[in-house]
C-alpha positions as CSV (number, residue, x, y, z in Angstrom):
1,M,14.1,154.0,123.8
2,L,10.9,154.1,125.8
3,D,9.7,151.4,128.1
4,N,6.1,150.4,127.2
5,E,5.8,148.7,130.5
6,S,6.1,152.0,132.3
7,I,2.6,152.9,131.1
8,T,0.0,152.8,133.8
9,I,-3.8,153.4,133.7
10,H,-5.8,155.2,136.4
11,V,-9.6,155.6,136.6
12,T,-10.4,159.0,135.1
13,K,-11.5,161.7,137.6
14,I,-13.1,164.9,136.5
15,D,-13.9,167.5,139.2
16,G,-13.4,164.7,141.7
17,Q,-15.9,162.4,140.1
18,S,-14.8,158.9,138.9
19,Y,-16.2,157.5,135.7
20,P,-16.7,153.7,135.2
21,D,-14.9,152.1,132.3
22,D,-12.9,155.4,131.7
23,Y,-9.1,155.4,132.2
24,T,-6.4,158.0,131.9
25,V,-3.1,156.6,130.6
26,I,0.0,157.9,132.4
27,W,3.7,157.7,131.4
28,R,6.4,159.2,133.7
29,G,3.6,161.1,135.5
30,L,2.4,162.7,132.3
31,P,-1.1,161.9,130.9
32,I,-0.7,160.5,127.4
33,G,-4.2,159.5,126.5
34,R,-7.4,157.7,127.5
35,I,-9.1,154.4,127.1
36,R,-12.8,154.2,127.7
37,K,-16.0,152.4,126.9
38,S,-18.1,154.4,124.5
39,P,-21.8,154.0,125.3
40,G,-24.4,154.5,122.7
41,L,-22.5,152.8,119.8
42,P,-24.4,150.2,117.7
43,T,-24.0,146.7,119.2
44,H,-22.2,145.4,116.1
45,A,-19.4,148.1,116.6
46,D,-16.5,147.8,119.0
47,Q,-17.6,149.4,122.3
48,W,-14.3,150.7,123.5
49,S,-12.1,153.6,122.2
50,W,-8.6,154.7,122.8
51,G,-6.5,157.8,122.0
52,C,-2.8,158.4,122.5
53,N,-1.5,161.9,122.5
54,V,1.3,164.1,123.9
55,Y,0.4,167.7,124.9
56,G,1.7,170.2,122.4
57,R,1.9,167.7,119.5
58,P,-0.7,167.1,116.8
59,S,-2.5,163.8,116.8
60,R,-2.6,161.7,113.7
61,M,-5.4,159.4,112.7
62,R,-3.5,156.3,113.7
63,D,-3.1,157.7,117.2
64,S,-6.6,156.6,118.2
65,G,-9.2,153.9,117.4
66,Q,-11.7,151.4,118.6
67,G,-11.3,148.1,120.4
68,S,-13.4,145.2,121.6
69,D,-12.5,145.6,125.3
70,L,-10.0,147.3,127.7
71,E,-7.3,144.7,127.0
72,D,-7.6,145.1,123.2
73,C,-7.5,148.9,123.5
74,M,-4.5,148.7,125.8
75,A,-2.6,146.6,123.3
76,K,-3.4,149.0,120.5
77,F,-2.5,152.0,122.7
78,K,0.9,150.5,123.5
79,A,1.7,149.9,119.8
80,A,0.8,153.5,119.1
81,W,2.8,154.8,122.1
82,A,5.8,152.8,121.0
83,R,5.7,154.6,117.6
84,I,5.0,158.0,119.1
85,G,7.4,157.7,122.0
86,A,10.3,156.6,119.8
87,G,10.1,160.0,118.1
88,L,10.0,162.1,121.3
89,T,13.0,164.3,122.3
90,D,13.8,165.6,125.7
91,W,12.5,169.0,124.5
92,D,9.2,167.4,123.4
93,I,8.7,165.8,126.9
94,A,9.6,169.1,128.7
95,K,7.2,171.0,126.5
96,A,4.5,168.4,127.2
97,R,5.0,168.8,130.9
98,Q,4.7,172.6,130.6
99,Y,1.4,172.2,128.7
100,A,0.1,169.6,131.2
101,K,1.0,171.9,134.1
102,A,-0.7,174.9,132.5
103,S,-3.8,172.8,131.8
104,T,-4.0,171.5,135.4
105,E,-3.6,175.1,136.7
106,A,-6.3,176.4,134.3
107,F,-8.8,173.7,135.5
108,A,-8.0,174.6,139.1
109,R,-9.2,178.2,138.7
């Protein structure tokens, strides 16, 4: 069984640039999603979004959503990750690491 507490968040960096209110979620060194503020939404809508995914696996509708703030999104993310992670095999994790490595190498070119 996966330990939800082993999930960490880091400020997202793209091409060395940090983005405020944008976080990459990491588990065992593997990026498994993002949580970020979504500017431009109507003021009555939740302003934050989250998405949980594993490289090489299709995402489902309930693997992402909106939240009122970072903490709300993190709680929703953890619930989704508990469901997704419970179904992962060692093969799934190894494959996700291969996809993540290939993606990192492609961006480095």
